N, C-alpha and C positions, 0 to 999 in steps of 0.2 A: 567316491562317496564323500570324501573330506572337502572337496572343492565345490560341492553343490550348495546352493543357497536354499535354506528351508522355506517353506511356503508362506511363513509370516513376513518374509521380506528382509529379515535381518540375518547377517552371518552368525554362525555359532559362536565366534569369538566375541561378538557384541553382546550376546545374551549372558555371558559370564560376568560382565561388569554390572554392578548395581548403581543406578543413578537415582538421585533424589529428585522427585518431581515436585514442582511448585504448584500450589493451589491456583485454580483458575478463577480467582475472585478479584475484582477490581473495585476500588472505592474512590471514585472520582466525584462523589456527591450525587451520583445517579443510581444509587442502589435500589431505589423504589421504581425504576423504569422496568417494565416487562417487555423485553425484546421479542418479536414474533419468531416462531420456529422457521428456520430456513427451508425446511422441507415442505412446509405448508404455505409459506408466503415468500417465494423466491424473488418476486418482483420488487419487494421492499429493499432487499440487499442489492439487486441489480440497479435500482434507483440510486442507492448510496454510492455505488461504484461509478455510475454515470455522472452524478454530481461532482465527484472527485475528479473525474476525467475532464468534465466541462470547466471546472474551476482551474485546473492545470492548463488547459488550452487557453482560457481567457488570460491567465497570468503570463503565459508565453507570448501571446499576441500583444499584450500591454508592454512587455519588456522589449520586444522587437521594435514596436512603434516608438517607444522612448529612445532607443538606441539610434534608429534611423533619423528621427527628428533632431536629436542632439548632434549627430554627425553632419547633417545638412546645415544646421545652424552654425556649427563650428567652421565648416568649409566656406560658408558665405562670409563669415567674419574674417577669415584668413585671406580670402581672395577678393576682397572688396576694393 
């Protein structure tokens, strides 16, 4: 019985400690923006994650292209 995890997912030793929780408020100058509920508008947040993924992929392609172009230019200058 003492080795079983309770149904809430936390071990009983974890529940004995009290932790201070931080408020979930952010003030980045966008306090007047009303974000849609994720349960009602999931495609909004999927679009945000897709934009982050596409931006990361674009940055990666740009980085690799720059590295290959620089390496090709350097090898042409060395072996001219």
